[in-house]
C-alpha positions in Angstrom: -286.6 1.8 40.6 -285.6 5.3 39.4 -286.5 8.5 40.5 -288.5 10.8 38.5 -286.8 14.2 36.5 -287.7 16.5 38.8 -289.3 15.0 41.5 -286.4 16.0 43.9 -287.2 19.7 42.8 -290.1 19.3 43.5 -290.1 17.8 47.1 -287.8 20.4 48.3 -289.7 23.4 46.9 -293.2 22.0 48.3 -291.1 21.5 51.9 -289.6 24.8 51.8 -292.7 26.3 51.1 -294.3 24.2 54.4 -291.0 25.0 56.7 -290.9 28.7 55.6 -294.5 30.2 56.8 -293.8 28.3 60.4 -290.4 30.2 60.6 -291.3 33.4 60.1 -294.4 33.0 62.3 -291.9 31.7 65.3 -288.8 33.8 64.2 -290.0 37.3 62.6 -291.9 38.2 66.0 -288.9 37.5 68.1 -286.9 39.7 65.5 -289.5 42.0 65.9 -289.2 42.1 69.7 -285.3 42.2 69.5 -285.2 44.9 67.6 -287.3 47.1 69.7 -285.9 46.3 72.7 -282.8 47.5 71.3 -284.2 50.5 70.3 -285.7 51.5 73.8 -281.8 50.5 74.9 -280.5 53.1 72.3 -283.2 55.4 73.3 -282.8 55.5 77.4 -279.2 54.9 77.9 -280.1 50.9 79.6 -276.9 48.3 79.4 -277.6 45.0 80.0 -278.0 43.2 83.1 -275.6 40.9 84.9 -276.0 37.2 83.5 -276.8 33.7 85.6 -273.3 31.4 84.6 -275.6 29.0 83.3 -274.5 25.6 82.8 -277.3 25.0 80.2 -277.3 28.0 78.4 -280.3 26.6 76.6 -283.0 26.0 78.7 -281.2 26.8 82.2 -282.2 23.5 83.6 -279.6 24.0 85.5 -280.8 27.2 87.9 -284.4 24.7 88.1 -282.6 22.3 90.0 -280.6 24.1 92.5 -284.2 26.6 93.0 -286.4 23.2 93.2 -284.2 21.7 95.6 -284.0 25.0 97.9 -288.2 25.3 97.5 -288.0 21.2 99.1 -286.0 22.1 101.4 -287.4 25.2 102.3 -285.0 27.8 101.4 -285.3 29.4 98.2 -285.8 32.8 99.7 -282.4 32.7 101.3 -281.1 31.2 98.2 -282.9 34.6 96.3 -280.8 36.3 98.6 -277.8 34.8 98.5 -277.8 35.1 94.2 -279.2 39.0 94.8 -276.1 39.6 97.2 -273.8 37.7 94.5 -275.0 39.3 91.1 -276.0 42.6 91.9 -279.4 43.7 92.6 -280.9 43.0 89.2 -279.5 40.2 87.1 -280.6 38.3 84.2 -281.6 34.5 84.0 -282.8 31.1 81.8 -285.6 30.2 82.9 -286.8 26.8 81.0 -286.0 28.6 77.5 -287.8 32.2 79.2 -285.3 35.3 80.1 -286.2 36.4 83.5 -284.7 39.2 84.9 -284.4 39.2 88.6 -284.9 42.8 90.7 -284.4 44.2 94.2 -283.8 47.6 93.1 -286.4 49.8 94.5 -286.6 52.0 91.6 -287.3 49.5 89.4 -289.9 47.5 91.7 -291.6 51.7 91.8 -291.3 51.7 88.1 -293.0 47.9 87.3 -295.9 48.1 90.0 -296.7 51.9 90.5 -295.8 53.9 87.6 -295.7 51.9 84.4 -298.0 49.3 85.5 -299.5 48.6 82.2 -297.1 48.2 80.5 -296.0 44.5 82.6 -298.1 41.7 83.7 -297.4 38.1 85.2 -296.9 35.5 83.6 -299.2 33.8 82.7 -301.6 30.7 84.5 -300.0 33.0 88.2 -304.0 34.6 88.7 -305.6 31.4 87.8 -302.8 29.2 90.6 -303.4 31.8 92.9 -306.7 32.6 93.4 -307.8 30.0 95.5 -305.7 32.1 98.3 -305.3 35.8 97.1 -309.0 35.8 95.2 -309.5 38.8 93.4 -307.1 41.7 94.6 -303.9 43.9 95.1 -302.0 41.3 93.3 -304.4 40.7 90.2 -304.4 42.4 87.0 -306.9 44.6 84.9 -309.9 45.4 86.6 -309.2 43.5 89.8 -306.0 45.6 90.6 -307.8 48.9 89.7 -310.3 48.7 91.9 -308.3 47.3 94.7 -305.0 49.7 94.9 -306.9 52.8 96.0 -307.5 51.1 98.4 -304.2 49.8 99.9 -302.6 52.9 98.8 -303.0 55.3 101.8 -301.7 52.2 103.5 -298.7 52.9 102.5 -297.9 56.3 103.5 -295.2 57.8 104.8 -296.8 58.3 108.3 -298.3 54.9 108.4 -294.9 53.1 107.9 -293.1 55.3 110.6 -293.9 52.8 113.0 -293.8 49.4 111.5 -291.6 47.9 114.4 -294.5 47.6 116.1 -295.9 45.1 114.0 -292.8 42.4 114.8 -294.8 40.9 117.3 -298.1 40.4 115.8 -296.4 38.8 113.1 -293.8 36.6 114.6 -297.0 35.2 116.5 -298.9 34.8 113.2 -295.8 32.7 111.9 -296.0 30.2 115.4 -299.3 29.6 114.9 -298.9 28.3 111.5 -298.6 24.6 111.6 -294.8 23.8 110.6 -295.5 19.7 109.6 -296.8 20.7 106.7 -300.6 19.9 106.7 -303.0 21.9 104.5 -305.3 25.0 107.6 -307.3 28.1 106.3 -305.5 30.8 107.3 -308.4 33.4 106.8 -309.2 33.5 110.3 -305.9 34.1 112.1 -305.5 36.9 108.9 -308.4 38.6 110.3 -307.2 38.4 114.0 -304.0 39.8 113.1 -306.0 42.5 111.6 -308.4 43.1 113.7 -306.5 42.2 117.1 -304.9 45.4 116.5 -305.7 48.6 118.0 -304.0 51.9 118.6 -303.8 53.3 121.9 -303.9 57.1 122.1 -300.1 56.7 123.1 -299.8 55.4 119.3 -298.4 52.7 120.6 -299.6 49.0 119.9 -302.5 46.8 122.4 -301.6 43.1 122.1 -304.6 42.1 122.7 -304.7 38.2 124.3 -307.1 36.6 122.0 -304.7 36.6 119.4 -301.1 36.0 121.5 -302.9 32.8 123.0 -302.4 29.6 121.6 
């Protein structure tokens, strides 16, 4: 069967009109965001952070596997520590196709959590996932964070942190009270005891009460 004259051209034109809007919808926001980032970097003299040496540069599946294995073996935080020691206090990675910047630099953390908090947010879905454990709190976004921050700010004043070593025995005992067999428990009573059983004596020394230290 012979193809009618001009049919191929019309089909290509129709396909182009279908694909072009989709391409513009996906690519243009990324291009615009890229230009905004480049302009901000030029204005503030920012440099690119060190890059994680991915084998899979498209999806970062190699790092995903490493992190998942570390999580299953209970050494995720040790893995993060080793990566910060190797790549620096701030480094960039590709996490499932998304650009992620990890940092333990105090100035960066202060900028994100205090000075420019409104410019940042949590990953979509994280607030819902953490709600059963943390609820609406300082770890949330938006109004819950705004309401909670004035309540906890005095705790982190320099004077309040000067004797933080006194809390070590309570923190260690709290960890000992947590089951190590993976069973599910209600930690609220333990957290309540951890806070309420920590009075301060006139000599500014923590008094270890038996009610919390006893197993």
